[in-house]
C-alpha positions in Angstrom: 38.5 58.9 20.3 37.2 58.1 16.9 33.6 57.0 16.5 32.9 54.2 14.1 29.6 52.8 13.0 28.4 49.9 15.1 29.7 46.6 13.4 26.6 44.9 14.7 24.3 47.3 12.8 26.4 46.8 9.7 26.1 43.0 10.0 22.3 43.3 10.3 22.1 45.4 7.2 24.1 42.9 5.2 22.1 40.0 6.6 18.8 41.7 5.6 20.0 42.3 2.1 21.1 38.7 1.8 17.7 37.3 2.9 16.0 39.6 0.4 18.1 38.3 -2.4 17.5 34.7 -1.3 13.8 35.2 -1.1 13.7 36.7 -4.6 15.7 33.8 -6.1 13.5 31.3 -4.3 10.3 32.8 -5.6 11.6 33.1 -9.2 12.9 29.6 -9.2 9.7 28.0 -8.1 7.4 29.0 -10.9 4.1 27.2 -11.1 3.9 24.3 -13.5 1.0 24.3 -15.9 -0.4 20.8 -16.3 -2.8 20.0 -19.1 -5.5 17.5 -18.2 -6.1 15.0 -21.0 -9.4 15.5 -22.6 -11.7 12.5 -22.3 -12.5 10.8 -25.5 -16.2 11.0 -26.4 -17.6 7.5 -26.9 -18.9 7.1 -30.4 -22.4 5.5 -30.7 -22.4 1.8 -31.3 -23.1 0.6 -34.9 -26.2 -1.4 -35.5 -29.0 -2.3 -33.1 -28.6 -2.9 -29.4 -28.0 -0.9 -26.3 -24.3 -0.7 -25.4 -25.1 0.3 -21.8 -27.2 -2.8 -21.2 -24.7 -4.7 -23.2 -21.9 -3.7 -20.8 -23.9 -5.1 -17.8 -24.5 -8.3 -19.6 -20.9 -8.6 -20.7 -19.6 -8.1 -17.2 -22.1 -10.7 -15.8 -21.7 -13.4 -18.5 -18.6 -12.8 -20.6 -15.9 -11.0 -18.5 -14.7 -14.2 -16.9 -13.3 -15.5 -20.2 -13.2 -12.5 -22.5 -11.9 -9.0 -22.8 -12.6 -6.4 -25.4 -9.1 -5.7 -26.5 -7.0 -8.7 -25.4 -7.1 -12.5 -25.6 -7.9 -14.4 -22.5 -9.4 -17.9 -22.3 -11.4 -16.8 -25.3 -10.8 -14.3 -28.1 -10.9 -10.5 -27.8 -14.4 -9.3 -28.6 -13.8 -5.7 -29.8 -15.5 -5.4 -33.3 -17.0 -8.9 -33.1 -20.0 -7.7 -35.0 -17.8 -7.1 -38.1 -16.3 -10.5 -38.0 -19.4 -12.7 -37.8 -23.0 -12.2 -38.9 -25.7 -12.0 -36.2 -27.4 -15.4 -36.9 -24.1 -17.1 -36.4 -23.4 -15.3 -33.2 -26.9 -16.2 -31.8 -26.1 -19.9 -32.4 -22.6 -19.7 -31.1 -23.5 -17.9 -27.8 -26.5 -20.1 -27.1 -24.8 -23.5 -27.8 -21.3 -23.4 -29.3 -20.8 -27.2 -28.9 -23.7 -27.9 -31.3 -22.2 -25.5 -33.8 -18.8 -27.1 -33.6 -20.3 -30.6 -34.0 -22.1 -29.5 -37.1 -18.8 -28.9 -38.7 -19.2 -25.1 -39.1 -15.8 -23.8 -40.4 -15.8 -20.7 -38.3 -16.8 -22.5 -35.1 -14.2 -25.2 -35.6 -11.5 -22.5 -36.3 -12.2 -20.7 -33.0 -12.4 -24.0 -31.1 -9.0 -25.1 -32.4 -7.3 -21.7 -32.0 -8.2 -21.6 -28.3 -6.9 -25.1 -27.3 -10.2 -26.8 -27.9 -11.8 -25.1 -24.9 -15.6 -25.3 -25.1 -17.4 -22.1 -24.5 -20.1 -22.2 -21.9 -23.6 -22.2 -23.4 -25.9 -19.3 -22.6 -29.4 -20.4 -23.7 -30.9 -18.0 -21.3 -29.7 -15.0 -23.3 -32.2 -13.7 -25.8 -31.3 -12.4 -29.3 -31.9 -8.9 -27.9 -29.4 -9.6 -25.1 -26.8 -10.8 -27.6 -27.5 -7.7 -29.7 -26.8 -5.5 -26.7 -23.5 -7.3 -26.0 -22.4 -6.9 -29.6 -23.4 -3.2 -29.5 -21.1 -2.8 -26.5 -18.3 -4.7 -28.2 -18.6 -2.5 -31.3 -18.0 0.7 -29.5 -14.6 2.3 -30.5 -11.7 1.6 -28.1 -11.1 4.6 -25.8 -8.0 6.6 -26.5 -5.1 5.7 -24.1 -4.7 8.0 -21.2 -1.7 10.2 -21.0 0.8 8.3 -18.8 1.2 9.9 -15.4 4.8 10.6 -14.6 5.8 9.0 -11.3 7.4 11.7 -9.3 9.1 10.8 -6.1 8.4 12.9 -3.1 10.8 15.8 -2.9 12.0 15.5 -6.5 9.3 17.4 -8.3 10.3 19.3 -11.4 10.0 23.1 -11.8 9.1 24.9 -15.0 12.8 25.3 -15.8 13.5 21.6 -15.5 15.7 22.0 -12.4 14.7 20.0 -9.4 13.6 21.7 -6.2 16.3 19.8 -4.2 19.0 21.3 -6.3 17.6 24.8 -5.9 17.2 24.4 -2.1 20.8 23.0 -1.9 22.2 26.0 -3.8 20.2 28.4 -1.6 21.4 26.6 1.6 25.0 26.9 0.3 24.5 30.6 -0.4 23.0 31.2 3.1 25.9 29.3 4.7 28.4 31.4 2.8 26.7 34.6 3.7 26.7 33.7 7.4 30.4 32.9 7.2 31.1 36.2 5.5 29.1 38.1 8.1 31.0 36.6 11.0 34.3 37.2 9.2 33.4 40.9 8.5 32.2 41.3 12.1 35.4 39.9 13.5 37.5 42.0 11.0 35.7 45.2 12.0 36.2 44.5 15.7 39.9 43.9 15.2 40.2 47.1 13.1 38.3 49.1 15.7 40.6 47.8 18.5 43.7 48.6 16.4 42.4 52.2 15.7 41.4 52.7 19.3 37.8 52.9 18.6 35.3 52.2 21.4 33.1 49.2 20.4 29.9 48.7 22.5 29.9 45.4 24.4 28.0 42.7 22.5 25.1 41.7 24.8 23.3 39.7 22.2 21.8 36.3 23.2 24.3 34.6 20.8 27.3 36.1 22.6 25.8 35.2 26.0 25.5 31.6 24.9 29.1 31.5 23.6 30.4 33.0 26.9 28.4 30.4 29.0 29.7 27.6 26.8 33.3 28.7 27.4 32.8 28.9 31.2 31.0 25.5 31.2 33.8 23.7 29.4 36.4 25.1 31.8 34.6 23.6 34.8 35.6 19.9 34.8 33.4 18.9 37.8 30.3 20.0 36.0 31.5 18.2 32.8 31.8 14.9 34.7 28.4 15.2 36.4 26.8 16.0 33.0 28.5 13.0 31.4 27.2 10.7 34.2 23.6 12.1 33.9 23.8 11.7 30.1 24.9 8.1 30.4 22.2 7.2 32.9 19.5 8.9 30.8 20.7 7.1 27.7 20.7 3.8 29.5 17.1 4.4 30.7 15.8 5.2 27.1 17.8 2.3 25.6 16.3 -0.1 28.2 12.8 1.1 27.3 13.6 0.7 23.6 14.9 -2.9 24.0 11.9 -3.8 26.1 9.5 -2.9 23.3 11.1 -5.1 20.7 8.5 -7.2 19.1 5.6 -4.9 20.1 5.1 -3.6 16.6 1.5 -2.3 16.7 1.0 -0.2 13.6 3.9 -1.9 11.7 3.0 -1.4 8.0 5.9 -2.5 5.7 5.8 -2.0 1.9 5.5 -5.3 0.2 7.2 -6.3 -3.2 3.8 -6.7 -4.7 1.1 -4.4 -3.5 -1.9 -6.4 -2.2 -5.1 -4.5 -1.2 -7.1 -6.3 1.4 -9.6 -3.4 1.0 -10.4 -4.5 -2.6 -10.1 -8.2 -2.2 -11.6 -8.9 1.3 -13.6 -5.7 1.4 -15.3 -4.9 -1.9 -15.0 -8.3 -3.4 -15.9 -10.1 -0.2 -13.2 -12.8 -0.5 -13.1 -14.9 2.7 -9.8 -14.7 4.6 -9.5 -18.5 4.7 -9.8 -18.8 0.9 -6.2 -17.4 0.7 -5.0 -18.4 4.3 -6.6 -21.8 4.1 -4.0 -23.4 6.5 -5.3 -21.2 9.4 -8.1 -23.8 9.7 -5.9 -26.8 10.2 -2.4 -25.8 11.3 -0.5 -23.6 13.7 0.4 -21.0 11.0 -2.0 -19.1 8.8 0.7 -19.3 6.1 1.6 -17.1 3.1 -0.8 -17.9 0.2 0.9 -19.5 -2.8 0.9 -17.4 -5.9 -1.1 -20.2 -7.6 -4.0 -19.1 -5.3 -3.7 -15.6 -6.8 -3.7 -17.0 -10.3 -7.0 -18.8 -9.7 -8.6 -15.4 -10.3 -5.9 -13.3 -12.0 -5.4 -15.7 -14.8 -8.5 -14.0 -16.2 -8.1 -10.6 -14.4 -5.1 -8.9 -15.9 -6.0 -5.3 -15.3 -8.0 -3.3 -12.8 -11.3 -2.2 -14.1 -12.1 0.2 -11.3 -14.2 0.2 -8.2 -17.9 0.6 -7.7 -17.1 3.3 -5.2 -14.6 5.8 -6.6 -13.6 6.9 -3.1 -12.8 3.3 -2.2 -9.6 3.0 -4.2 -6.5 4.6 -3.0 -4.4 4.3 -6.1 -4.9 4.7 -9.9 -6.0 1.9 -12.2 -2.6 2.0 -13.8 -1.0 1.3 -10.4 -3.1 -1.7 -9.6 -2.7 -3.1 -13.2 1.1 -2.8 -12.9 1.0 -4.7 -9.6 -0.9 -7.5 -11.3 1.9 -7.6 -14.0 4.4 -8.1 -11.1 2.4 -11.2 -10.1 2.6 -12.5 -13.8 6.4 -11.9 -13.8 6.7 -13.9 -10.6 4.8 -16.9 -11.8 6.0 -16.7 -15.4 2.6 -16.0 -17.0 2.3 -14.5 -20.5 -1.1 -12.8 -20.7 -0.7 -12.4 -24.5 -0.5 -16.2 -25.1 -2.3 -17.2 -22.0 0.4 -19.6 -21.1 3.1 -20.2 -18.5 6.6 -19.5 -19.7 8.4 -21.4 -17.0 10.5 -18.4 -16.0 9.6 -17.6 -12.4 10.9 -15.1 -9.8 10.7 -15.5 -6.0 8.6 -12.9 -4.2 10.4 -11.6 -1.0 7.4 -10.9 1.2 8.0 -8.9 4.4 6.7 -10.6 7.5 4.3 -8.5 9.6 3.2 -10.6 12.5 6.1 -12.4 14.2 5.7 -13.8 17.7 8.8 -14.7 19.8 10.2 -18.2 19.4 9.2 -19.1 23.0 5.5 -18.4 22.3 3.2 -21.1 21.1 0.1 -20.0 19.1 -2.1 -22.3 17.1 -4.3 -20.7 14.5 -6.5 -23.8 14.1 -7.2 -23.9 17.9 -8.5 -20.4 17.8 -10.1 -20.3 14.3 -11.7 -23.8 14.0 -12.2 -24.9 17.6 -12.6 -21.5 19.3 -14.5 -19.9 16.5 -12.5 -16.7 16.8 -12.9 -14.3 13.9 -9.7 -13.2 12.1 -10.5 -9.5 12.9 -10.3 -10.2 16.6 -6.5 -10.3 16.4 -5.8 -8.8 13.0 -8.2 -5.9 13.0 -10.6 -4.9 10.2 -8.4 -6.2 7.4 -11.2 -5.7 4.9 -10.6 -1.9 5.3 -6.8 -2.1 5.0 -5.2 -0.9 1.8 -1.8 -1.9 3.2 -1.7 -4.7 5.7 -0.4 -3.8 9.2 -0.2 -5.2 12.7 -3.4 -3.9 14.3 -2.9 -5.2 17.9 0.2 -5.2 20.1 0.1 -9.1 20.5 1.8 -8.8 23.9 1.4 -11.3 26.7 -0.9 -8.9 28.6 -3.1 -8.5 25.6 -3.5 -12.2 25.1 -4.2 -12.8 28.9 -6.9 -10.2 28.9 -8.5 -11.8 25.9 -8.5 -15.2 27.6 -10.1 -13.7 30.7 -12.8 -11.8 28.8 -13.7 -14.2 25.9 -16.3 -16.9 26.4 -15.4 -20.1 24.6 -17.8 -21.2 21.9 -18.9 -24.5 23.4 -22.4 -24.8 21.9 -22.5 -27.6 19.3 -18.7 -28.0 19.7 -17.8 -31.6 20.2 -14.2 -30.7 21.1 -15.3 -29.1 24.3 -18.4 -31.2 25.2 -16.9 -33.3 28.0 -14.7 -30.7 29.6 -17.5 -28.1 29.4 -19.9 -30.4 31.3 -17.4 -31.1 34.0 -16.3 -27.5 34.5 -19.8 -26.2 34.3 -20.8 -28.6 37.0 -17.8 -27.8 39.1 -18.0 -24.0 38.8 -21.7 -23.7 38.5 -21.7 -21.6 35.4 -23.2 -22.1 31.9 -20.5 -20.1 30.0 -16.8 -20.5 30.4 -14.0 -18.2 29.5 -10.7 -19.4 28.1 -9.1 -18.5 31.5 -11.5 -20.8 33.4 -10.6 -23.7 31.0 -6.9 -23.3 31.8 -6.1 -20.5 29.3 -3.8 -18.8 31.8 -1.5 -21.7 32.5 2.1 -20.9 31.5 2.5 -24.2 29.6 -0.4 -23.4 27.3 1.5 -20.7 25.5 5.2 -21.2 26.5 7.4 -24.1 25.8 
């Protein structure tokens, strides 16, 4: 009998060479990309007298509501204001612009008429030195624009050669698949050749061959196939039932909204009360989606994100937040250059997060105004959420437990005065839970 090299050993050799080649291609394809960080522009010293650092603080406190350095708002842009007007005129204008306009001063009248005859607030409390500081800050050269960051979607980063990693991985996967096909083909060809030549081929006892043999035997046994199918259907039904039973229990649901709104910045750092935007929570069943006009109460004058006091507090770049403010302007039809509405509006398709079943009755005003429940009790610490999410399961069991554990705020609450006195006398207690006041009756929450 002839002796031929083991086909299995030959396959292993080819397989090893193939993986070596793939590894070499993968390493060479993914060369590191050198990224040059933009150099920060050094601020030039302010011209003239005044401290620009103190001027910035005064500007943010007194001027930023109506002015920007490089763009028109309610008032004109203030960059380079020291070159446009002499100091004595600026002192008079800042301290009492109305008197200067009434005196018929040409410059004052021109500014007044250019900006829709809006009177500037008088600042008599600012000294000449304070105004000098503000002017010094406004006279600093504008910073050079930062190099725009390229938005790269996850999984589509560019390599040094300009070819995406996805394309390289796809080619490598194709090559690997082709090699595996070739190896199996060669293995089969060598076995057939060995059988034809009368060569003894050692029996293949590899795990892969054992699995193939087991699968063939399994398919031939029809009884086992039927039993397996029944078990598979029962198991699937069990998991489907569990899935359907959890519909509506969306704890942790955190959808991406068409306009990014950071509760962390608004309610957290800036301390905006929840009910300023969700004002209907005080008086109606629903908390409501705030009108974009509410947003424009502030963002009419805040068109870009100036940064956070705490650099670790913000999760995105300044450019990202500013771009989201522009989405708001596009929706309401606001032109920040002219400071006017264009009349061209776009609807914002907000994604609802909290959505109780139709057969559940929940009244926000009953809980917020009468019960004195804080928003965080149900919605979590929203002041820490960059992206709003459902913090609690809002299931029936969760609500029932809250009614059993929460004492109703009855002190100085005329709504509960009579019933509290009656129940306190009947039950002999000074504090009452929502459950003791009928909060577990089915009709309270279900139609």
